[in-house]
C-alpha positions as CSV (number, residue, x, y, z in Angstrom):
1,M,-9.6,71.5,-43.4
2,E,-12.5,70.9,-41.2
3,F,-13.0,67.8,-42.6
4,T,-9.2,66.9,-41.7
5,S,-9.7,68.3,-38.3
6,K,-12.9,66.7,-37.7
7,I,-10.9,63.0,-38.2
8,E,-7.9,64.2,-36.5
9,K,-9.9,64.9,-33.6
10,Q,-11.9,61.7,-33.6
11,L,-8.0,59.9,-33.7
12,H,-7.0,62.1,-31.3
13,E,-10.0,60.5,-28.9
14,K,-9.4,57.2,-30.3
15,I,-6.1,57.5,-29.1
16,E,-7.0,58.8,-25.5
17,D,-9.7,56.0,-25.8
18,F,-7.4,53.4,-26.5
19,S,-5.0,55.0,-24.1
20,E,-7.1,54.5,-21.1
21,Y,-7.6,51.3,-22.1
22,D,-4.2,50.4,-21.7
23,R,-3.9,51.9,-18.3
24,Q,-6.4,49.8,-17.4
25,I,-5.6,46.9,-18.6
26,T,-1.8,47.5,-17.7
27,S,-3.2,47.9,-13.9
28,Q,-5.4,45.1,-13.7
29,I,-2.5,43.0,-14.9
30,S,-0.3,44.6,-12.5
31,T,-3.0,44.0,-9.8
32,E,-3.3,40.1,-10.9
33,T,0.3,39.9,-11.0
34,R,0.9,40.9,-7.6
35,N,-1.8,38.8,-6.3
36,I,-0.6,35.8,-7.8
37,L,3.1,36.7,-6.8
38,E,1.7,37.0,-3.3
39,E,-0.6,34.0,-3.6
40,D,3.1,32.2,-4.9
41,E,4.7,33.4,-1.9
42,G,1.9,31.8,0.7
43,L,2.2,28.3,-1.2
44,Q,5.6,28.8,-1.3
45,V,5.2,29.0,3.0
46,K,2.9,26.3,3.1
47,K,4.9,23.9,1.2
48,S,8.2,24.7,3.5
49,H,5.6,23.7,6.4
50,I,4.7,20.5,4.4
51,D,8.3,19.6,3.8
52,L,9.0,20.7,7.5
53,D,5.9,18.4,8.9
54,A,7.1,15.3,6.3
55,K,10.5,15.2,7.8
56,H,9.5,15.5,11.6
57,I,7.0,12.5,10.7
58,E,9.9,10.7,8.8
59,E,12.2,11.0,11.8
60,E,9.4,9.7,14.5
61,T,8.7,7.1,12.0
62,Q,12.2,6.0,12.5
63,Y,12.0,6.4,15.8
64,V,9.3,4.5,16.3
65,D,11.0,1.8,14.3
66,Q,14.0,1.6,16.3
67,M,12.3,1.5,19.4
68,L,10.3,-1.4,18.2
69,N,13.0,-3.3,17.0
70,K,14.8,-2.8,20.0
71,Q,12.0,-4.2,22.6
72,T,10.8,-6.7,20.2
73,G,14.0,-7.9,18.9
74,D,14.1,-11.0,20.8
75,L,10.8,-11.6,20.9
76,Q,10.7,-11.0,17.3
77,Q,13.5,-13.9,17.1
78,E,11.6,-16.5,19.3
79,H,8.3,-15.7,17.0
80,D,10.7,-16.7,13.9
81,E,11.8,-19.9,15.8
82,L,8.3,-21.1,17.0
83,S,6.8,-20.5,13.4
84,D,9.5,-22.6,12.1
85,K,9.1,-25.2,14.9
86,K,5.3,-25.0,14.1
87,S,5.9,-25.6,10.5
88,E,8.3,-28.5,11.5
89,L,5.5,-30.2,13.7
90,R,2.7,-29.9,11.0
91,E,5.0,-31.8,8.8
92,E,5.7,-34.4,10.9
93,I,2.2,-35.0,11.9
94,A,1.6,-35.0,7.9
95,A,4.0,-38.1,7.5
96,L,2.3,-39.4,10.7
97,K,-1.0,-39.3,9.2
98,K,0.4,-40.8,6.3
99,Q,2.1,-43.7,7.8
100,L,-1.1,-44.3,10.3
101,Q,-3.1,-44.9,6.9
102,E,-0.6,-47.1,5.4
103,K,-0.4,-49.0,9.3
104,E,-4.5,-49.3,9.0
105,N,-4.4,-50.3,5.7
106,I,-2.2,-53.3,6.5
107,L,-4.3,-53.7,9.5
108,E,-7.2,-53.9,7.2
109,T,-5.6,-56.4,4.8
110,T,-4.3,-58.4,7.8
111,N,-7.7,-58.9,9.0
112,N,-9.3,-60.0,5.9
113,N,-6.6,-62.3,5.8
114,L,-7.2,-63.5,9.3
115,C,-11.1,-64.0,8.6
116,S,-10.4,-65.6,5.2
117,V,-7.8,-68.0,7.3
118,S,-10.4,-68.5,10.0
119,T,-13.0,-69.5,7.6
120,K,-10.8,-72.3,6.0
121,I,-9.8,-73.2,9.2
122,N,-13.2,-73.7,10.5
123,N,-14.5,-75.4,6.7
124,I,-11.8,-78.2,7.3
125,K,-12.8,-78.9,11.3
126,K,-16.2,-79.2,10.1
127,K,-15.1,-81.9,8.2
128,Y,-14.0,-84.2,11.1
């Protein structure tokens, strides 16, 4: 009997140790759960502030864009027209440069032909 009572006592001590360990773990889990919930709540508040800031930034961006469009609308149209005109002028200049080069080539050929004819005339004149 004494052996059984000793085992029962050891078993009872182990159960008490386990119960104490279980209480400690449960307490730690509860504390950590509360901490996590509090941190989550804080993060939710911060997220709502960030969302509100993002909304304000979007509204301000839209306002600034509207003001820019309102104040630069006519100027932007004039800018676009001038930019188109500039492109047209560049194309015209390129065409004129091409025509000039063609005329210079014709002039050079004409000049060469003129020299050739002048030389022939001079050769004929030398005979007399």
